[in-house]
N, C-alpha and C positions, 0 to 999 in steps of 0.2 A: 441443530437450531430449529428441529420442531417439526411440524408437518406443513411448511409455509407452501410445499408441491401443491399437496392437495387440498390447500384453499383457495385455492387461483383456478383459472379455467385452464386446465390443462396444458393447451398451446394456444398459443397469441393465432389469432386467426391472418395473420397476414404470411404466417409460414407456406411453405411450398413442400407438400409432401412426396418424399419419394415415392415408386412404383416399383414394387419387386414383381420381375417375370420369374415364376415359381418354374417357369418351363427350361428356362437358361442352363447351360452347365454348369458344376460347382465350378469354385475357382479356389486352388489353394493358397494363388497369391493373389492381390489386388490393390490399387492403388488406393491410401488410405483416407484420401479426402473427397472419392466418390461419393459412398453414402453417408457417410458421416456428415458432411459438409450439404448436401441434398437438400436435408430438410428446414434447412435453415431459411429467415425471412429474407426477403431479396434489397434489403437495407442491411443486412449482417455485414460482419468482415469476412471474408473468404482467403484462403490460402492461394488459389488459383488467380485472385485478382490484388494480390499484395502488390503493395508499391515496391518492394524488395529489399534488399539489405545492401548495405554502403561498400562492401565488397563480395562480387557474384561468387556463389557456391553451385554445386551442384544438386538438382532435387533429392530431398531425404527418401531413402528408400522404402521407409516402414512406419513412416509420420508425417503429418502435416507440416506447414512449415511453423505454424506458431504452436505445434508440439514440441516440434524442435526447440524454440526458442524456451519455452519453460521447463523443458529439461535442461538446458543447458543454464539457465538459472540455478536451479536445484541443485546443479553438480559445481557453482561457483564458489571461491574462496569467500566471497563478501555475501552470499547466503549463508553459509554455515558459523559466518562470526555474529550474526543477528542473535543466537542463541544467548549471548552475553553481551548483548546490548541494552539498556533498561528501555523497558514502557513508561511507568510512572515510577517505579521503587528501584532501586539501585540493585544489579544481580546478585547480591551476596545478600543482601537482606530478608531472601526466604525462597525457599526451594517452589512454591506454588505461585508466586506473582507470573504476570503476564509479561516473556521478553519482545523484542521487535521479531524473532523467529515466531514464537507460537502467534502472535498478534498478526503476520504476515501471512499464516495458515488459515488463521479465522477468519480473514478478509476474504481471501481465496474461498475458501466455504459457502461463503453468502452471496458473492459473485458469481459464481457457479450457477448457483440455486436459481438466482434473478434471473439471468442469460437464458437456462433451460426453458425458464417459464415462458421467455419472451422470442424465442427461438432464433436465438445470437449466439456468437461463436465463444463456447464456455471454455475453449483451449487458450482463444486471445486473453479474457477477462480473468483467468487463471495467472496467465504468464505475468500480467499487468501487474496483478495484486502480490504475486508471490516476489516480485523487483519491485515495490514501489518506496520502499524504504533501506534499501542496499545502500545510499549513500547517506543514512542517517549516522551522528557522530555519538562518541559513547556518551552517556548522561541524558540520553533524551532532547526535549526540547531546550535545556539549561544548557547541555554541549554545544547546540547550533546558535544559542543566542551569543556566546561567548566567542565561538569561532568566528561569528558573522563580524562582531565586535573588531575580533584580531586582525581581519581581512576589510577592513571598511574605507582603507587607502588602496585597495589591490580588488577590486571589484566583487568585495563581499564574498557571504558565503549561504546558498541555498540548498536544502537537502536534495531537494529534486533535481537542480542540475548537476548534485554530485552524484546520485543515482544514475543519469544519464553518461556522466563520465566513467564511472564502473563499469559500465555495461558497453559502454564506445571505446573506452581505451584502458584502464587501469586494470582489468582482471588479465591474467598472463596464462591462457588454457593451449592455445593454437598458433602453429606454427605458421600461418597462411597470412595472420591478420591480430592485432592488440584487441582486446575487449572481447565480447561476446556474439559481434556481428549478427546481432538481433533484426527483424524485420523491422520497419517504417513504423507499422500499425503500434507493435510493443513498444518502442520509444516513445512514440508520442503519447500513449498511454501513460506512462512514466513519468512524464513532464508533466507534473500537473498544475504548476504555477509558472511564469516566466514574465520578467519585465522587458517593455517594450526595447530597451536596450541590448539585452541577454536575448532577445528573440533575433533583432536583426542579424547577430553572430552564428544563428543556427541554421540560417537558409530556408531550405524545404518545409525543417522541423519544425521552424520558428514563426512558419506565415500563418496560422490562425489566431495567435497571439498580435498579429500586427494588424490583419484583416476582419477580428471580429466573428471568425467562423468555431464553431464546436471541432470537436474530434467526434472518435467511432461512440457509437453508444455502448461498445464493448468497455472504452475508457471514462466514460460518464458512470455505467455500472461498477467500476472497480473503485471508481472516487467516491460514491455513497456508500458501499459497502465498507471502507473503509471507515467513514464516520458512524455507522451502526454498530460495528464492531468494537472500536475503542470506546463511543460512550458507555456501552452495555458492560464491558469486561472491566475499562477501569472502576466502572460504578461498584463491580464484584470486589475486584480488588482493595478497593477504599473500604467495603464493610470488612473482609477477611484479615485486612491491615489494623483494622479498630481505630481510623482515622475517619470513618464515618460512623455513624450509629444509625439504627435500624429508625427511629421516632424524627430522624432529619427529614426522612425520604417522604414522610406526608405530605410536604409542599408541592410534590411532584404528583401531576395529573395521569402520566403513564405508570408512575408505581402504587399509585391507589387503586386504578382500575385493576390491574394485573393484580394487586396483592389479594384485593378482595376476590379476584376470580379463582385463585389459588385456594384460599381459605374457605371459600365456597365448596370449592370440587375435592378439597382433603381437608374436613375441619380438625384434624389432629397434628396437620403438618405444623414443626418447627426447626428452628436452627437453620445450617445449612442447606439442609434439603428445602425448605422454605424460599429461601434465598435464590438459591437456583431455579424453582420449577417458576419465581416468578418473572427472573429476567429472562428464563426462557421462552415465557410469555412475551413479553415486553418485544425480544428480538423478534418472535415469528411474527408479531404485529407491526412491526416497524418494515421488514421484510415483505409479508403479504401488501401491505399498503404501497409499496414502492413498485411493486409488480403490478399492481392493479392501475394505481395512479400513471405510471409511464406507459400502460398500455392505451390507456385515454387517450395521452397526450399524441401517442404513433398512432393511432387511430383518427383523432384531429385535424395532425397533420400531413399525412399521409405520404408518408417518403413511401419511393421506388427503388431509391439507391443509395448508396452510402453519401455520395455525395450530395442528394439532398438533405441527409443528416446532416451535413456539415455545413451547411448552409440556412439550417433552420434555428429556431432558439433552443436553448437546453431540453433536452426530453426526459432525460432521467431524474426525477424529483417525486418528492414526499407531495401526496394530497393537504391540504391546508390544515386540517386539521391534526394531522400526525405531524407533520412539520411543525407546528406550533408546539408541542409537546415533546419533539426531537431538542429543539431549541431551547426549551426550559431545562431539560437534563442537559444539556452541554452547559450553560450558565450556571446551573447549580456545581456542577462540577470544578469547572474554575473558582468558583466563590469556596467551597469548601474542601476540596480534594487536592487540587494544584498548587492552590493558596496554603491551604494548611501548612503549619509552622514546620513541622518535621518535614514535610516533601520541600520547603523553602530552603531551611539549612542545608539537605543535601545539596540543593541547586545550585546554591553560595558554594558551598565545596567546589563544585563540577565548576562553576565558573573559574575558581579560582585555580583549578588544576590546568584545566585547557590554557587559560592565560599565561600562565606559568611554563606552560610545555610550549609554546607557541614564542615567547620571548625567549627562551632560552636558544631554540633553533634557530632563530631568527638571529642571534646576535653571535653565534656561530655553528655553521654549517656542519662542522665536524662531527658535534653531536649526532648528529643525523644517520642512517643506514647508508650506503653510498647510492644508491637509486634514486634517494630523494636528494642528493646535493647537485643543484643545478649549477651548471657554467656560466648560462646570463644570470646575472643578479636578480635581474627583473623578472624574473621566471620563479625565486627562490619562494618567496611568500606562497605559490598555489601550491608547490611541491610540499612544503610544510603542512597546508591543510589537508592536501589528500593523506598524509600521514598521520594527523592526529584524527581524521576523520575515519581510517579505516580500523581505528582501534576501538577494543571492547571496552567494557568498563574497568574489568581488573588490571586488563593491560595499559591503560592509560594511567592508572594508579599505580602499577608497580613502576612504568616509567618515570614517572614524578618522584618516586621515592628514591630511585638510580639516580636521578639529578639532583635532587636537594636533601636526601638524608644521606648521611656521612656513612653508616655501618651498612649500605645497602651496596648492591656491585650488579 
C-alpha cells in the first residue's frame, strides 16, 4: 500500500497507552488480550467486552476472541474456494487477475493499516475483511444477479446474507455446532447491507438496520477498505487486460494527480512499472485521507465507548475532495470496464449458466448431492441457492457441462 502509516499522526490521540512495569517478573505465558488490547481507543471493540458467540465456548488459550475468528475463517472451506471465484475476470481468463481471495487479502491489508492508525482492533477488522465475500456466487456480480432473479419468489439472494449463512450454518468443521460460531462483532461486520424484512428475522444482529444504528468502527473500516481495494485493483486489472487504455484515464482527477507525481519523481518510468507506481500512490492517498478524515470526525463526535459509536452518525468516511475523486473513479469503472462488451458477454454467459443450473435442480432435486435435497419442498429453493453459491467458476461450468452436454459425465 505504501507508507500510509508514516503519513498520518502515529496513533490517534484517543488511545489508551499501556504502561509496562520493567520491574515485573518475566512471564513465559500470558493472557494474549492483556497487552495487545490495552493500547486501543476506548471506543474500539475488545474481546473482553464482546457480545459473545451463538454457542458458548471456553476462552481461547493463546489468542484473543477475534484472532480465533480470523483463524477459523482462514481455515474454512469457503475461504479456499475464493481463489477460484471471479472478481471481474473469470478465473481461467488469466493467471494475474484478481480473484475473490486476493481481493479479500488486499482488503484486509488496507483495513488493518487504517485500524492501526486509529487505535482500533486490527484482528476484528481483519476477520471481517477476510469473511466479507465468503457468500459470493461464482461469476461475481453477474452470478449474484442471476441467482437473485431465480430466488425472487423465495426470499431473494444477497451475498452478504449468504456470507452470514456460511459462517453461521454451512461450514462443517466442528462437532459441537454448525458453522464457525464467530463472535457477534465479526458477524455484524460481515452483514454490510440488509433489508428491513431480513433484519427482522435476524434478531439482535438485525437490530441496527431497524433502528438506524451504526456497526463498530472496525466494521465501518472494512466496508471502506473494500471500496478502496476493488476500485483501484479493478483499474489495474482493466489496464492489464487491455479493456482500458491509458489515455482514457486522463478524465480522472485522481489518476492525473498521481500520474503527474509519478512522472515527476521518475521521469524515465514507463509501462507496468509506471501503472503500478501510480496506482500505489492513489491507494496511499485514499488510505491516508480515510485515516485523517475519520480521526477528525471521531474527535468532533467525542465517543467514549462502542455504544457511542453505534449511536453516532457514520464516522468512517473520506474527506469531501477525496470522496469526490473516489466516486468519479467508481463511475468511470462502471461505464468503461464493468459495461465493456467483453465483460458483458461473460456476464451474459454466467447468467445463463446460473439460471440453467437452478432450473434443472428445481425441476428434479435428485440431480443435487444428497445434502442439498430437502425433505420439505418449501426449503428446496434455498438449498439450491446454497449449492450454487458455494461453487467456484470452473465448478459451475463443469456442472453445467455435466447436465447439458451429452459427452460429459
